[in-house]
N, CA and C atoms of all chains as a GROMACS GRO file, in nm:
protein
  651
    1MET      N    1  11.640  11.322   9.910
    1MET     CA    2  11.575  11.272  10.053
    1MET      C    3  11.457  11.308  10.096
    2GLU      N    4  11.422  11.408  10.075
    2GLU     CA    5  11.278  11.431  10.133
    2GLU      C    6  11.115  11.305  10.022
    3ARG      N    7  11.218  11.261   9.930
    3ARG     CA    8  11.141  11.172   9.869
    3ARG      C    9  11.137  11.040   9.937
    4ASN      N   10  11.264  10.973   9.971
    4ASN     CA   11  11.273  10.869  10.034
    4ASN      C   12  11.176  10.897  10.168
    5LEU      N   13  11.198  10.991  10.224
    5LEU     CA   14  11.128  11.022  10.353
    5LEU      C   15  10.967  10.985  10.334
    6GLU      N   16  10.953  11.067  10.255
    6GLU     CA   17  10.767  11.064  10.218
    6GLU      C   18  10.749  10.959  10.178
    7LYS      N   19  10.809  10.868  10.092
    7LYS     CA   20  10.812  10.730  10.072
    7LYS      C   21  10.760  10.636  10.192
    8THR      N   22  10.869  10.619  10.286
    8THR     CA   23  10.872  10.568  10.418
    8THR      C   24  10.781  10.578  10.469
    9MET      N   25  10.723  10.708  10.492
    9MET     CA   26  10.625  10.767  10.562
    9MET      C   27  10.501  10.696  10.540
   10ASP      N   28  10.462  10.701  10.391
   10ASP     CA   29  10.353  10.642  10.332
   10ASP      C   30  10.372  10.450  10.348
   11ASP      N   31  10.478  10.428  10.308
   11ASP     CA   32  10.475  10.292  10.368
   11ASP      C   33  10.406  10.221  10.528
   12VAL      N   34  10.449  10.368  10.594
   12VAL     CA   35  10.422  10.317  10.745
   12VAL      C   36  10.286  10.321  10.755
   13ILE      N   37  10.255  10.415  10.699
   13ILE     CA   38  10.070  10.477  10.741
   13ILE      C   39  10.018  10.408  10.661
   14ASN      N   40  10.067  10.318  10.514
   14ASN     CA   41   9.966  10.224  10.465
   14ASN      C   42   9.966  10.082  10.529
   15THR      N   43  10.022  10.103  10.678
   15THR     CA   44  10.032   9.960  10.746
   15THR      C   45   9.944   9.942  10.827
   16GLU      N   46   9.838   9.780  10.808
   16GLU     CA   47   9.763   9.825  10.875
   16GLU      C   48   9.800   9.839  11.052
   17GLY      N   49   9.660   9.920  11.121
   17GLY     CA   50   9.661   9.971  11.237
   17GLY      C   51   9.698  10.096  11.300
   18VAL      N   52   9.806  10.141  11.183
   18VAL     CA   53   9.885  10.274  11.216
   18VAL      C   54   9.801  10.383  11.192
   19ILE      N   55   9.788  10.474  11.243
   19ILE     CA   56   9.704  10.592  11.244
   19ILE      C   57   9.792  10.733  11.228
   20GLY      N   58   9.900  10.692  11.263
   20GLY     CA   59  10.012  10.810  11.244
   20GLY      C   60  10.145  10.774  11.232
   21CYS      N   61  10.261  10.870  11.190
   21CYS     CA   62  10.385  10.881  11.204
   21CYS      C   63  10.450  10.981  11.215
   22ILE      N   64  10.530  10.988  11.291
   22ILE     CA   65  10.628  11.140  11.266
   22ILE      C   66  10.785  11.122  11.310
   23LEU      N   67  10.853  11.183  11.246
   23LEU     CA   68  11.027  11.200  11.195
   23LEU      C   69  11.064  11.284  11.263
   24ALA      N   70  11.170  11.316  11.321
   24ALA     CA   71  11.228  11.408  11.404
   24ALA      C   72  11.390  11.414  11.389
   25ASP      N   73  11.427  11.484  11.374
   25ASP     CA   74  11.559  11.475  11.380
   25ASP      C   75  11.640  11.458  11.511
   26HIS      N   76  11.779  11.510  11.495
   26HIS     CA   77  11.829  11.456  11.627
   26HIS      C   78  11.860  11.591  11.768
   27GLN      N   79  11.779  11.692  11.657
   27GLN     CA   80  11.720  11.837  11.718
   27GLN      C   81  11.619  11.844  11.769
   28GLY      N   82  11.524  11.756  11.751
   28GLY     CA   83  11.393  11.764  11.760
   28GLY      C   84  11.288  11.831  11.651
   29LEU      N   85  11.360  11.845  11.564
   29LEU     CA   86  11.308  11.898  11.471
   29LEU      C   87  11.200  11.834  11.376
   30CYS      N   88  11.107  11.852  11.350
   30CYS     CA   89  11.004  11.774  11.220
   30CYS      C   90  11.068  11.771  11.140
   31LEU      N   91  11.096  11.634  11.088
   31LEU     CA   92  11.100  11.602  10.922
   31LEU      C   93  10.988  11.585  10.856
   32GLY      N   94  10.879  11.530  10.902
   32GLY     CA   95  10.794  11.466  10.826
   32GLY      C   96  10.660  11.469  10.942
   33ALA      N   97  10.526  11.465  10.895
   33ALA     CA   98  10.449  11.389  10.998
   33ALA      C   99  10.321  11.312  10.892
   34LYS      N  100  10.297  11.247  10.927
   34LYS     CA  101  10.173  11.162  10.833
   34LYS      C  102  10.087  11.110  10.942
   35GLY      N  103   9.924  11.097  10.866
   35GLY     CA  104   9.827  11.065  10.983
   35GLY      C  105   9.790  11.152  11.087
   36LYS      N  106   9.750  11.087  11.193
   36LYS     CA  107   9.682  11.144  11.326
   36LYS      C  108   9.798  11.159  11.398
   37ALA      N  109   9.913  11.294  11.342
   37ALA     CA  110  10.034  11.306  11.392
   37ALA      C  111  10.027  11.456  11.390
   38SER      N  112  10.093  11.523  11.501
   38SER     CA  113  10.105  11.649  11.484
   38SER      C  114  10.277  11.696  11.505
   39GLY      N  115  10.288  11.787  11.411
   39GLY     CA  116  10.434  11.787  11.398
   39GLY      C  117  10.511  11.877  11.527
   40ASP      N  118  10.410  11.919  11.589
   40ASP     CA  119  10.494  11.978  11.749
   40ASP      C  120  10.523  11.911  11.825
   41SER      N  121  10.501  11.796  11.805
   41SER     CA  122  10.515  11.648  11.913
   41SER      C  123  10.651  11.613  11.873
   42ALA      N  124  10.712  11.627  11.794
   42ALA     CA  125  10.866  11.603  11.759
   42ALA      C  126  10.962  11.620  11.855
   43GLY      N  127  10.956  11.793  11.900
   43GLY     CA  128  11.049  11.777  12.007
   43GLY      C  129  11.062  11.674  12.125
   44LEU      N  130  10.916  11.651  12.194
   44LEU     CA  131  10.904  11.559  12.242
   44LEU      C  132  10.950  11.403  12.247
   45ILE      N  133  10.915  11.371  12.114
   45ILE     CA  134  10.949  11.205  12.080
   45ILE      C  135  11.138  11.186  12.091
   46ALA      N  136  11.206  11.311  12.027
   46ALA     CA  137  11.310  11.308  12.020
   46ALA      C  138  11.337  11.326  12.191
   47ALA      N  139  11.308  11.379  12.290
   47ALA     CA  140  11.362  11.421  12.412
   47ALA      C  141  11.291  11.296  12.514
   48ILE      N  142  11.214  11.178  12.478
   48ILE     CA  143  11.170  11.076  12.499
   48ILE      C  144  11.278  10.974  12.462
   49ALA      N  145  11.314  10.955  12.341
   49ALA     CA  146  11.449  10.860  12.300
   49ALA      C  147  11.564  10.930  12.361
   50ASP      N  148  11.608  11.024  12.356
   50ASP     CA  149  11.722  11.083  12.427
   50ASP      C  150  11.723  11.053  12.546
   51GLN      N  151  11.586  11.015  12.654
   51GLN     CA  152  11.616  11.018  12.796
   51GLN      C  153  11.624  10.844  12.830
   52ALA      N  154  11.550  10.795  12.694
   52ALA     CA  155  11.536  10.620  12.736
   52ALA      C  156  11.704  10.556  12.683
   53ALA      N  157  11.780  10.619  12.601
   53ALA     CA  158  11.902  10.619  12.580
   53ALA      C  159  11.991  10.666  12.690
   54LYS      N  160  11.997  10.736  12.805
   54LYS     CA  161  12.026  10.734  12.918
   54LYS      C  162  12.036  10.656  13.000
   55LEU      N  163  11.958  10.499  12.995
   55LEU     CA  164  11.892  10.429  13.083
   55LEU      C  165  12.061  10.338  13.075
   56GLU      N  166  12.134  10.343  12.986
   56GLU     CA  167  12.213  10.241  12.923
   56GLU      C  168  12.336  10.316  12.835
   57PRO      N  169  12.405  10.402  12.874
   57PRO     CA  170  12.467  10.509  12.781
   57PRO      C  171  12.545  10.391  12.661
   58GLY      N  172  12.622  10.333  12.737
   58GLY     CA  173  12.689  10.191  12.630
   58GLY      C  174  12.609  10.185  12.466
   59SER      N  175  12.492  10.070  12.554
   59SER     CA  176  12.398  10.026  12.410
   59SER      C  177  12.385  10.106  12.298
   60LYS      N  178  12.294  10.018  12.183
   60LYS     CA  179  12.261  10.091  12.079
   60LYS      C  180  12.106  10.129  12.147
   61SER      N  181  12.059  10.231  12.055
   61SER     CA  182  11.886  10.312  12.104
   61SER      C  183  11.806  10.205  12.105
   62PRO      N  184  11.747  10.205  12.236
   62PRO     CA  185  11.669  10.150  12.228
   62PRO      C  186  11.543  10.183  12.170
   63ILE      N  187  11.421  10.090  12.217
   63ILE     CA  188  11.303  10.100  12.141
   63ILE      C  189  11.189  10.134  12.268
   64ILE      N  190  11.108  10.231  12.277
   64ILE     CA  191  11.010  10.285  12.362
   64ILE      C  192  10.890  10.246  12.291
   65TYR      N  193  10.794  10.156  12.416
   65TYR     CA  194  10.692  10.119  12.364
   65TYR      C  195  10.556  10.178  12.489
   66LEU      N  196  10.478  10.252  12.418
   66LEU     CA  197  10.365  10.308  12.564
   66LEU      C  198  10.261  10.214  12.480
   67GLN      N  199  10.156  10.170  12.584
   67GLN     CA  200  10.065  10.121  12.554
   67GLN      C  201   9.957  10.160  12.619
   68ASN      N  202   9.827  10.144  12.637
   68ASN     CA  203   9.677  10.149  12.680
   68ASN      C  204   9.596  10.084  12.588
   69ASP      N  205   9.480  10.076  12.668
   69ASP     CA  206   9.415   9.956  12.631
   69ASP      C  207   9.372   9.998  12.478
   70THR      N  208   9.349  10.108  12.410
   70THR     CA  209   9.308  10.099  12.277
   70THR      C  210   9.424  10.177  12.160
   71ARG      N  211   9.550  10.223  12.228
   71ARG     CA  212   9.632  10.277  12.125
   71ARG      C  213   9.786  10.210  12.158
   72GLN      N  214   9.856  10.245  12.058
   72GLN     CA  215  10.025  10.207  12.093
   72GLN      C  216  10.132  10.314  12.040
   73CYS      N  217  10.205  10.348  12.071
   73CYS     CA  218  10.280  10.442  12.065
   73CYS      C  219  10.435  10.366  12.055
   74LEU      N  220  10.502  10.367  11.920
   74LEU     CA  221  10.661  10.316  11.932
   74LEU      C  222  10.776  10.437  11.886
   75ILE      N  223  10.857  10.436  11.918
   75ILE     CA  224  10.929  10.533  11.939
   75ILE      C  225  11.111  10.488  11.883
   76HIS      N  226  11.163  10.513  11.842
   76HIS     CA  227  11.323  10.462  11.802
   76HIS      C  228  11.375  10.546  11.754
   77ARG      N  229  11.540  10.592  11.817
   77ARG     CA  230  11.624  10.633  11.704
   77ARG      C  231  11.721  10.563  11.614
   78GLN      N  232  11.716  10.599  11.509
   78GLN     CA  233  11.831  10.520  11.429
   78GLN      C  234  11.902  10.657  11.356
   79GLY      N  235  12.030  10.673  11.398
   79GLY     CA  236  12.101  10.750  11.349
   79GLY      C  237  12.078  10.880  11.353
   80PRO      N  238  12.058  11.001  11.297
   80PRO     CA  239  11.997  11.144  11.364
   80PRO      C  240  11.842  11.147  11.315
   81VAL      N  241  11.781  11.027  11.309
   81VAL     CA  242  11.638  11.019  11.304
   81VAL      C  243  11.561  10.924  11.423
   82VAL      N  244  11.488  11.047  11.508
   82VAL     CA  245  11.387  10.985  11.539
   82VAL      C  246  11.291  10.957  11.493
   83ALA      N  247  11.184  10.819  11.505
   83ALA     CA  248  11.091  10.776  11.465
   83ALA      C  249  10.980  10.791  11.565
   84ALA      N  250  10.853  10.786  11.496
   84ALA     CA  251  10.727  10.755  11.649
   84ALA      C  252  10.608  10.685  11.547
   85ILE      N  253  10.535  10.598  11.611
   85ILE     CA  254  10.482  10.537  11.501
   85ILE      C  255  10.350  10.513  11.576
   86TYR      N  256  10.230  10.562  11.562
   86TYR     CA  257  10.130  10.583  11.660
   86TYR      C  258   9.989  10.433  11.589
   87LYS      N  259   9.981  10.388  11.687
   87LYS     CA  260   9.885  10.261  11.621
   87LYS      C  261   9.748  10.209  11.707
   88GLN      N  262   9.666  10.189  11.629
   88GLN     CA  263   9.531  10.173  11.725
   88GLN      C  264   9.552  10.019  11.696
   89VAL      N  265   9.506  10.004  11.825
   89VAL     CA  266   9.496   9.855  11.882
   89VAL      C  267   9.314   9.765  11.848
   90SER      N  268   9.374   9.666  11.750
   90SER     CA  269   9.243   9.617  11.718
   90SER      C  270   9.169   9.502  11.830
   91SER      N  271   9.053   9.529  11.850
   91SER     CA  272   8.985   9.439  11.976
   91SER      C  273   8.943   9.352  11.903
   92MET      N  274   9.724  10.092  17.537
   92MET     CA  275   9.848  10.066  17.447
   92MET      C  276   9.965  10.176  17.432
   93ASN      N  277  10.067  10.138  17.502
   93ASN     CA  278  10.177  10.276  17.443
   93ASN      C  279  10.223  10.268  17.271
   94HIS      N  280  10.289  10.408  17.286
   94HIS     CA  281  10.332  10.442  17.158
   94HIS      C  282  10.441  10.348  17.076
   95SER      N  283  10.554  10.323  17.182
   95SER     CA  284  10.603  10.269  17.114
   95SER      C  285  10.579  10.110  17.075
   96SER      N  286  10.508  10.050  17.134
   96SER     CA  287  10.451   9.926  17.074
   96SER      C  288  10.385   9.913  16.961
   97HIS      N  289  10.292  10.002  16.951
   97HIS     CA  290  10.203  10.066  16.853
   97HIS      C  291  10.306  10.105  16.702
   98TRP      N  292  10.438  10.150  16.726
   98TRP     CA  293  10.506  10.218  16.646
   98TRP      C  294  10.578  10.037  16.556
   99THR      N  295  10.600  10.026  16.711
   99THR     CA  296  10.680   9.860  16.707
   99THR      C  297  10.596   9.763  16.600
  100ARG      N  298  10.458   9.771  16.608
  100ARG     CA  299  10.375   9.644  16.562
  100ARG      C  300  10.347   9.733  16.383
  101SER      N  301  10.342   9.845  16.398
  101SER     CA  302  10.350   9.908  16.277
  101SER      C  303  10.444   9.881  16.184
  102TYR      N  304  10.533   9.914  16.215
  102TYR     CA  305  10.674   9.858  16.114
  102TYR      C  306  10.683   9.689  16.148
  103ILE      N  307  10.650   9.647  16.203
  103ILE     CA  308  10.666   9.465  16.161
  103ILE      C  309  10.582   9.464  16.053
  104PHE      N  310  10.442   9.541  16.057
  104PHE     CA  311  10.308   9.506  16.021
  104PHE      C  312  10.396   9.564  15.814
  105LEU      N  313  10.437   9.676  15.790
  105LEU     CA  314  10.473   9.705  15.693
  105LEU      C  315  10.576   9.628  15.636
  106ASN      N  316  10.676   9.590  15.727
  106ASN     CA  317  10.793   9.535  15.676
  106ASN      C  318  10.775   9.389  15.622
  107GLY      N  319  10.658   9.356  15.687
  107GLY     CA  320  10.602   9.216  15.612
  107GLY      C  321  10.527   9.252  15.483
  108VAL      N  322  10.435   9.360  15.480
  108VAL     CA  323  10.385   9.405  15.338
  108VAL      C  324  10.510   9.424  15.240
  109TYR      N  325  10.647   9.474  15.272
  109TYR     CA  326  10.715   9.493  15.191
  109TYR      C  327  10.787   9.406  15.117
  110LYS      N  328  10.784   9.331  15.235
  110LYS     CA  329  10.887   9.144  15.220
  110LYS      C  330  10.790   9.099  15.108
  111TRP      N  331  10.655   9.091  15.142
  111TRP     CA  332  10.572   8.992  15.072
  111TRP      C  333  10.585   9.049  14.909
  112LYS      N  334  10.586   9.162  14.887
  112LYS     CA  335  10.554   9.270  14.751
  112LYS      C  336  10.688   9.200  14.687
  113MET      N  337  10.779   9.192  14.762
  113MET     CA  338  10.917   9.211  14.688
  113MET      C  339  10.914   9.065  14.674
  114LEU      N  340  10.875   9.002  14.751
  114LEU     CA  341  10.878   8.832  14.699
  114LEU      C  342  10.786   8.821  14.558
  115LEU      N  343  10.680   8.898  14.542
  115LEU     CA  344  10.609   8.881  14.379
  115LEU      C  345  10.669   8.935  14.286
  116MET      N  346  10.779   8.997  14.335
  116MET     CA  347  10.839   9.086  14.182
  116MET      C  348  10.938   9.000  14.158
  117GLU      N  349  11.003   8.894  14.302
  117GLU     CA  350  11.093   8.828  14.257
  117GLU      C  351  11.082   8.689  14.174
  118ARG      N  352  10.927   8.666  14.204
  118ARG     CA  353  10.890   8.550  14.098
  118ARG      C  354  10.816   8.572  13.955
  119ILE      N  355  10.888   8.707  13.894
  119ILE     CA  356  10.841   8.724  13.778
  119ILE      C  357  10.939   8.636  13.700
  120PRO      N  358  10.900   8.579  13.612
  120PRO     CA  359  10.980   8.496  13.519
  120PRO      C  360  11.075   8.586  13.420
  121ASP      N  361  11.236   8.564  13.460
  121ASP     CA  362  11.302   8.584  13.360
  121ASP      C  363  11.351   8.811  13.449
  122GLN      N  364  11.310   8.804  13.539
  122GLN     CA  365  11.375   8.917  13.569
  122GLN      C  366  11.451   8.913  13.616
  123ILE      N  367  11.508   9.014  13.599
  123ILE     CA  368  11.708   9.044  13.639
  123ILE      C  369  11.729   9.167  13.764
  124GLY      N  370  11.594   9.213  13.775
  124GLY     CA  371  11.595   9.351  13.834
  124GLY      C  372  11.437   9.407  13.841
  125TYR      N  373  11.448   9.458  13.964
  125TYR     CA  374  11.315   9.535  13.964
  125TYR      C  375  11.298   9.649  14.084
  126LEU      N  376  11.250   9.756  14.051
  126LEU     CA  377  11.186   9.885  14.157
  126LEU      C  378  11.056   9.890  14.168
  127VAL      N  379  11.001   9.914  14.293
  127VAL     CA  380  10.902   9.976  14.323
  127VAL      C  381  10.894  10.118  14.372
  128LEU      N  382  10.825  10.200  14.268
  128LEU     CA  383  10.845  10.352  14.360
  128LEU      C  384  10.698  10.452  14.341
  129THR      N  385  10.750  10.539  14.454
  129THR     CA  386  10.603  10.610  14.487
  129THR      C  387  10.579  10.703  14.362
  130GLU      N  388  10.442  10.717  14.351
  130GLU     CA  389  10.435  10.840  14.238
  130GLU      C  390  10.519  10.963  14.239
  131ASP      N  391  10.588  10.990  14.328
  131ASP     CA  392  10.696  11.083  14.352
  131ASP      C  393  10.847  11.067  14.334
  132GLY      N  394  10.882  10.942  14.290
  132GLY     CA  395  11.002  10.868  14.253
  132GLY      C  396  11.096  10.875  14.366
  133ALA      N  397  11.000  10.825  14.476
  133ALA     CA  398  11.072  10.741  14.582
  133ALA      C  399  11.092  10.581  14.580
  134VAL      N  400  11.181  10.566  14.623
  134VAL     CA  401  11.237  10.427  14.582
  134VAL      C  402  11.150  10.328  14.735
  135LEU      N  403  11.066  10.248  14.687
  135LEU     CA  404  11.040  10.163  14.818
  135LEU      C  405  11.074  10.027  14.781
  136THR      N  406  11.068   9.955  14.713
  136THR     CA  407  11.130   9.856  14.726
  136THR      C  408  11.230   9.824  14.593
  137SER      N  409  11.334   9.744  14.574
  137SER     CA  410  11.438   9.737  14.475
  137SER      C  411  11.507   9.626  14.522
  138GLY      N  412  11.552   9.517  14.388
  138GLY     CA  413  11.619   9.411  14.395
  138GLY      C  414  11.734   9.368  14.271
  139GLY      N  415  11.786   9.313  14.261
  139GLY     CA  416  11.890   9.208  14.173
  139GLY      C  417  11.958   9.371  14.109
  140GLU      N  418  11.940   9.326  13.974
  140GLU     CA  419  12.035   9.466  13.971
  140GLU      C  420  12.027   9.582  13.968
  141LEU      N  421  11.867   9.616  14.026
  141LEU     CA  422  11.845   9.772  14.036
  141LEU      C  423  11.820   9.767  14.120
  142GLU      N  424  11.873   9.678  14.233
  142GLU     CA  425  11.912   9.724  14.383
  142GLU      C  426  11.954   9.853  14.410
  143ASN      N  427  11.869   9.943  14.485
  143ASN     CA  428  11.881  10.056  14.508
  143ASN      C  429  11.941  10.128  14.421
  144ASP      N  430  11.879  10.163  14.269
  144ASP     CA  431  11.966  10.189  14.174
  144ASP      C  432  11.841  10.294  14.139
  145GLU      N  433  11.899  10.428  14.205
  145GLU     CA  434  11.820  10.540  14.219
  145GLU      C  435  11.852  10.621  14.100
  146ARG      N  436  11.973  10.600  14.012
  146ARG     CA  437  12.013  10.662  13.877
  146ARG      C  438  11.873  10.627  13.787
  147ILE      N  439  11.847  10.461  13.803
  147ILE     CA  440  11.740  10.434  13.663
  147ILE      C  441  11.624  10.503  13.737
  148ALA      N  442  11.616  10.542  13.875
  148ALA     CA  443  11.437  10.549  13.912
  148ALA      C  444  11.450  10.666  13.865
  149ASN      N  445  11.531  10.791  13.878
  149ASN     CA  446  11.551  10.889  13.826
  149ASN      C  447  11.495  10.938  13.688
  150LEU      N  448  11.585  10.824  13.557
  150LEU     CA  449  11.618  10.867  13.449
  150LEU      C  450  11.422  10.827  13.414
  151ILE      N  451  11.377  10.696  13.508
  151ILE     CA  452  11.239  10.638  13.476
  151ILE      C  453  11.127  10.766  13.528
  152MET      N  454  11.141  10.825  13.582
  152MET     CA  455  11.070  10.914  13.668
  152MET      C  456  11.059  11.023  13.561
  153GLY      N  457  11.186  11.102  13.483
  153GLY     CA  458  11.157  11.154  13.384
  153GLY      C  459  11.095  11.110  13.278
  154LEU      N  460  11.109  11.032  13.224
  154LEU     CA  461  11.054  10.898  13.073
  154LEU      C  462  10.898  10.955  13.126
  155ILE      N  463  10.873  10.927  13.282
  155ILE     CA  464  10.698  10.914  13.285
  155ILE      C  465  10.668  11.022  13.286
  156THR      N  466  10.704  11.168  13.285
  156THR     CA  467  10.714  11.263  13.272
  156THR      C  468  10.694  11.341  13.148
  157LEU      N  469  10.807  11.280  13.083
  157LEU     CA  470  10.779  11.334  12.933
  157LEU      C  471  10.677  11.308  12.859
  158THR      N  472  10.667  11.152  12.900
  158THR     CA  473  10.533  11.062  12.804
  158THR      C  474  10.384  11.084  12.834
  159ASP      N  475  10.394  11.165  12.970
  159ASP     CA  476  10.269  11.256  13.025
  159ASP      C  477  10.131  11.270  12.906
  160ASN      N  478  10.207  11.368  12.825
  160ASN     CA  479  10.128  11.414  12.686
  160ASN      C  480  10.208  11.442  12.560
  161ILE      N  481  10.148  11.292  12.473
  161ILE     CA  482  10.230  11.289  12.396
  161ILE      C  483  10.183  11.359  12.240
  162ASP      N  484  10.099  11.352  12.211
  162ASP     CA  485  10.039  11.421  12.087
  162ASP      C  486   9.903  11.423  12.120
  163SER      N  487   9.868  11.564  12.106
  163SER     CA  488   9.747  11.593  12.116
  163SER      C  489   9.621  11.546  12.008
  164ASN      N  490   9.716  11.553  11.886
  164ASN     CA  491   9.625  11.510  11.752
  164ASN      C  492   9.594  11.311  11.768
  165ALA      N  493   9.669  11.266  11.794
  165ALA     CA  494   9.662  11.116  11.791
  165ALA      C  495   9.602  11.048  11.920
  166PHE      N  496   9.630  11.101  12.045
  166PHE     CA  497   9.596  11.082  12.192
  166PHE      C  498   9.473  11.203  12.222
  167ALA      N  499   9.371  11.192  12.260
  167ALA     CA  500   9.311  11.295  12.354
  167ALA      C  501   9.346  11.300  12.481
  168THR      N  502   9.367  11.424  12.534
  168THR     CA  503   9.483  11.474  12.669
  168THR      C  504   9.410  11.388  12.787
  169ASN      N  505   9.280  11.337  12.769
  169ASN     CA  506   9.247  11.270  12.894
  169ASN      C  507   9.311  11.063  12.840
  170GLU      N  508   9.336  11.068  12.757
  170GLU     CA  509   9.404  10.932  12.751
  170GLU      C  510   9.550  10.934  12.761
  171LYS      N  511   9.564  10.841  12.861
  171LYS     CA  512   9.667  10.812  12.941
  171LYS      C  513   9.733  10.677  12.888
  172PHE      N  514   9.905  10.690  12.905
  172PHE     CA  515   9.894  10.506  12.853
  172PHE      C  516   9.957  10.446  13.011
  173ASP      N  517   9.954  10.310  13.002
  173ASP     CA  518   9.956  10.252  13.146
  173ASP      C  519  10.042  10.161  13.176
  174LYS      N  520  10.105  10.161  13.052
  174LYS     CA  521  10.214  10.033  13.061
  174LYS      C  522  10.326  10.094  12.959
  175MET      N  523  10.463  10.082  12.997
  175MET     CA  524  10.572  10.126  12.910
  175MET      C  525  10.668  10.033  12.876
  176SER      N  526  10.734   9.971  12.783
  176SER     CA  527  10.848   9.953  12.812
  176SER      C  528  10.977   9.997  12.698
  177VAL      N  529  11.063   9.963  12.725
  177VAL     CA  530  11.205  10.015  12.692
  177VAL      C  531  11.311   9.900  12.666
  178THR      N  532  11.317   9.857  12.550
  178THR     CA  533  11.380   9.693  12.436
  178THR      C  534  11.491   9.738  12.426
  179TYR      N  535  11.608   9.681  12.449
  179TYR     CA  536  11.707   9.634  12.397
  179TYR      C  537  11.745   9.534  12.332
  180ASP      N  538  11.853   9.483  12.280
  180ASP     CA  539  11.876   9.370  12.227
  180ASP      C  540  11.854   9.247  12.305
  181ASP      N  541  11.895   9.235  12.438
  181ASP     CA  542  11.904   9.104  12.518
  181ASP      C  543  11.782   9.114  12.627
  182HIS      N  544  11.762   9.244  12.659
  182HIS     CA  545  11.718   9.264  12.824
  182HIS      C  546  11.614   9.384  12.750
  183CYS      N  547  11.511   9.452  12.851
  183CYS     CA  548  11.400   9.486  12.854
  183CYS      C  549  11.364   9.598  12.997
  184TYR      N  550  11.308   9.707  13.011
  184TYR     CA  551  11.278   9.721  13.129
  184TYR      C  552  11.143   9.746  13.092
  185ILE      N  553  11.002   9.689  13.184
  185ILE     CA  554  10.901   9.691  13.211
  185ILE      C  555  10.838   9.812  13.259
  186ILE      N  556  10.756   9.892  13.285
  186ILE     CA  557  10.682  10.009  13.362
  186ILE      C  558  10.561  10.018  13.362
  187SER      N  559  10.514   9.979  13.455
  187SER     CA  560  10.366  10.029  13.459
  187SER      C  561  10.342  10.071  13.584
  188LEU      N  562  10.216  10.108  13.601
  188LEU     CA  563  10.140  10.174  13.701
  188LEU      C  564  10.024  10.092  13.762
  189SER      N  565  10.042  10.093  13.894
  189SER     CA  566   9.948   9.974  13.954
  189SER      C  567   9.937  10.017  14.134
  190ASN      N  568   9.768  10.041  14.140
  190ASN     CA  569   9.817  10.068  14.306
  190ASN      C  570   9.895  10.199  14.341
  191LYS      N  571   9.838  10.322  14.256
  191LYS     CA  572   9.982  10.428  14.282
  191LYS      C  573  10.131  10.392  14.304
  192LYS      N  574  10.181  10.294  14.259
  192LYS     CA  575  10.282  10.226  14.293
  192LYS      C  576  10.337  10.256  14.102
  193ILE      N  577  10.482  10.287  14.075
  193ILE     CA  578  10.524  10.278  13.994
  193ILE      C  579  10.642  10.151  13.971
  194HIS      N  580  10.586  10.027  13.882
  194HIS     CA  581  10.645   9.968  13.885
  194HIS      C  582  10.777   9.904  13.806
  195VAL      N  583  10.895   9.889  13.814
  195VAL     CA  584  11.002   9.886  13.725
  195VAL      C  585  11.035   9.719  13.704
  196VAL      N  586  11.019   9.657  13.584
  196VAL     CA  587  11.144   9.506  13.631
  196VAL      C  588  11.200   9.495  13.520
  197LYS      N  589  11.313   9.440  13.506
  197LYS     CA  590  11.430   9.441  13.408
  197LYS      C  591  11.428   9.274  13.376
  198LYS      N  592  11.368   9.270  13.226
  198LYS     CA  593  11.388   9.131  13.225
  198LYS      C  594  11.497   9.071  13.136
  199LYS      N  595  11.493   8.970  13.092
  199LYS     CA  596  11.588   8.899  13.003
  199LYS      C  597  11.526   8.876  12.881
  200LEU      N  598  11.574   8.907  12.795
  200LEU     CA  599  11.508   8.842  12.601
  200LEU      C  600  11.651   8.761  12.580
  201THR      N  601  11.576   8.644  12.463
  201THR     CA  602  11.607   8.604  12.404
  201THR      C  603  11.634   8.657  12.279
  202SER      N  604  11.749   8.595  12.212
  202SER     CA  605  11.811   8.678  12.075
  202SER      C  606  11.733   8.742  11.979
  203ASP      N  607  11.600   8.655  12.007
  203ASP     CA  608  11.471   8.674  11.893
  203ASP      C  609  11.394   8.808  11.944
  204GLY      N  610  11.388   8.845  12.063
  204GLY     CA  611  11.327   8.936  12.153
  204GLY      C  612  11.218   8.899  12.234
  205SER      N  613  11.207   8.786  12.189
  205SER     CA  614  11.080   8.689  12.322
  205SER      C  615  11.171   8.681  12.415
  206PRO      N  616  11.048   8.644  12.519
  206PRO     CA  617  11.145   8.612  12.642
  206PRO      C  618  11.196   8.440  12.641
  207PRO      N  619  11.285   8.422  12.707
  207PRO     CA  620  11.327   8.280  12.688
  207PRO      C  621  11.254   8.189  12.758
  208PRO      N  622  11.228   8.081  12.667
  208PRO     CA  623  11.158   7.989  12.710
  208PRO      C  624  11.168   7.939  12.877
  209ALA      N  625  11.044   7.904  12.939
  209ALA     CA  626  11.018   7.891  13.043
  209ALA      C  627  11.105   7.754  13.059
  210ALA      N  628  11.192   7.707  13.208
  210ALA     CA  629  11.216   7.581  13.236
  210ALA      C  630  11.099   7.472  13.242
  211PRO      N  631  11.109   7.345  13.218
  211PRO     CA  632  11.009   7.224  13.204
  211PRO      C  633  10.985   7.226  13.349
  212GLN      N  634  10.831   7.232  13.337
  212GLN     CA  635  10.777   7.217  13.455
  212GLN      C  636  10.703   7.033  13.480
  213PRO      N  637  10.686   6.992  13.553
  213PRO     CA  638  10.672   6.872  13.568
  213PRO      C  639  10.479   6.871  13.614
  214LEU      N  640  10.445   6.799  13.469
  214LEU     CA  641  10.292   6.763  13.458
  214LEU      C  642  10.225   6.738  13.603
  215VAL      N  643  10.299   6.664  13.664
  215VAL     CA  644  10.233   6.625  13.790
  215VAL      C  645  10.358   6.604  13.929
  216ASP      N  646  10.293   6.718  14.019
  216ASP     CA  647  10.336   6.695  14.129
  216ASP      C  648  10.384   6.588  14.227
  217GLU      N  649  10.567   6.616  14.230
  217GLU     CA  650  10.573   6.488  14.291
  217GLU      C  651  10.574   6.514  14.439
   0.00000   0.00000   0.00000
């Protein structure tokens, strides 16, 4: 299982523009982090996904997208796993 | 000038400002609801599906608090996000901070995730 997670994270981190990615379980415990991502934020990422899901409890998990002039952050829950991808905006 | 006429004028002025803002939010293409909140979460104006929706307002304030400091490794502590969107299959919530107010717009999306095409506009004013 870890090998699959590692491979998925490697594929993500090798995508253009991605500077980091982190995976957390349903409790907010870190499953893995690559690039410029700290395992300490796993709990926060899971909390954000949970909070956003409360907007419409009957619907599928939403994608949360944060951005400023230089960076983007995408958070999505798929089953028991929450993923966050950090991207650099190319100008 | 007595106090009551001063307050009446202030009320009329502020009421006018809010109505103007309300109209601006209502003109956003494909919006199906909107909220304007103060920085502490109080609802200033609202409309459409989000009219007087304090539950959504509180959830969004919670989201904003959580996203305040995501990852110090990837984002410097002084680096804040200025726009957030929460996307579902056929609609999304777009949240942004402007003029010390939190603007929330609920928008319709088509099946491929893009906004629906705008209604054709006549090229020449009739």
